[in-house]
C-alpha positions in Angstrom: 3.6 -61.2 -21.5 3.5 -64.0 -18.5 4.0 -61.1 -16.1 0.9 -59.3 -17.1 -1.0 -62.3 -16.9 0.2 -63.1 -13.5 -0.5 -59.5 -12.3 -4.1 -59.8 -13.8 -4.6 -62.8 -11.4 -3.4 -60.9 -8.3 -5.5 -58.2 -9.1 -8.4 -60.4 -9.6 -7.9 -61.6 -6.3 -7.3 -58.3 -4.7 -10.4 -57.0 -6.3 -12.6 -59.8 -4.7 -11.1 -59.5 -1.4 -11.7 -55.7 -1.4 -15.6 -56.9 -2.2 -15.4 -59.0 0.7 -14.0 -56.1 3.0 -15.9 -53.2 1.9 -19.1 -54.7 1.2 -19.5 -57.6 3.5 -20.4 -60.0 0.9 -18.6 -63.3 1.5 -17.9 -63.2 5.0 -18.9 -66.4 5.8 -16.2 -68.0 3.3 -13.3 -65.4 4.1 -12.4 -64.1 7.5 -11.8 -60.2 7.5 -8.5 -60.5 8.8 -7.7 -63.0 6.1 -9.4 -61.1 3.3 -7.4 -58.0 4.9 -4.0 -59.8 4.5 -4.7 -61.2 1.0 -5.8 -57.8 0.0 -2.6 -56.2 0.9 -0.4 -59.3 -0.3 -1.8 -59.6 -3.8 -2.5 -55.9 -4.6 0.8 -55.1 -3.9 2.4 -58.0 -5.7 -0.2 -57.0 -8.7 1.4 -53.7 -8.6 4.9 -54.6 -8.7 4.7 -57.0 -11.4 3.0 -54.5 -13.8 5.6 -52.2 -12.7 8.2 -54.4 -13.8 6.4 -54.9 -17.0 5.1 -51.3 -18.0 7.7 -50.4 -20.5 5.6 -53.1 -22.6 2.6 -51.5 -22.7 1.1 -49.9 -25.7 1.7 -46.2 -24.3 5.0 -44.1 -23.7 6.9 -44.9 -20.8 5.7 -41.2 -19.7 2.3 -42.0 -19.8 2.5 -45.1 -17.9 4.8 -43.8 -15.3 2.2 -41.2 -14.3 -0.7 -44.1 -14.4 1.0 -46.3 -12.3 2.4 -43.5 -9.7 -1.3 -42.9 -9.3 -2.5 -46.4 -8.9 0.2 -46.7 -6.2 -1.1 -43.7 -4.7 -4.6 -45.0 -4.8 -3.4 -48.4 -3.4 -1.6 -46.6 -0.6 -4.7 -44.6 0.0 -6.9 -47.9 0.4 -4.6 -49.3 2.7 -4.9 -46.2 4.9 -8.7 -46.5 4.8 -8.7 -50.1 5.8 -6.6 -49.6 8.6 -8.4 -46.4 9.7 -5.3 -44.6 9.7 -5.8 -40.5 9.3 -5.7 -39.1 5.8 -6.4 -42.0 4.0 -9.6 -40.3 2.3 -7.2 -37.5 0.9 -4.6 -39.9 -0.3 -7.3 -41.9 -2.0 -8.3 -38.7 -3.7 -4.9 -37.8 -4.8 -4.4 -41.1 -6.5 -7.7 -40.9 -8.2 -6.7 -37.6 -9.4 -3.2 -38.6 -10.5 -4.7 -41.7 -12.6 -7.3 -39.4 -14.0 -5.0 -36.6 -15.0 -3.2 -39.5 -16.9 -6.1 -40.0 -19.2 -5.9 -36.2 -20.4 -2.4 -35.9 -21.3 -2.2 -35.1 -24.9 -1.3 -37.9 -26.9 1.1 -35.9 -29.1 3.1 -35.4 -26.0 2.8 -39.3 -25.0 2.8 -41.3 -28.1 6.0 -40.4 -30.3 4.2 -40.8 -33.9 6.6 -42.6 -36.6 7.3 -40.1 -39.4 7.7 -43.1 -41.7 4.1 -43.8 -41.7 3.4 -40.6 -43.9 6.0 -42.2 -46.7 4.3 -46.0 -46.6 1.0 -46.6 -48.3 -1.4 -47.7 -45.6 -4.2 -48.8 -47.7 -4.0 -52.5 -47.0 
């Protein structure tokens, strides 16, 4: 639980730096080079911490694996776009597609139902 909270703070800082980088808001407080460095560090740290704790989520490990694989591809695409390297747009689209596909995975394949729920009386 502590890892998820630290990861959330890292993602919040990375998101604020992405706003500075892509919209220009706040450039009088944070330089572009510092915003780029903070975005890369805190974004990567947030992804790593979330990957370390992804089994504690409410979904099956298969769903989480697809979702986080897409998130990593998306992050790499953002880095490519920031650095103005070639194919950044395509990597970004591939990451968004992978994350999107993870939401359409049927829940019967992802979440294993417990057969004992049918036996128990769940009125309370």
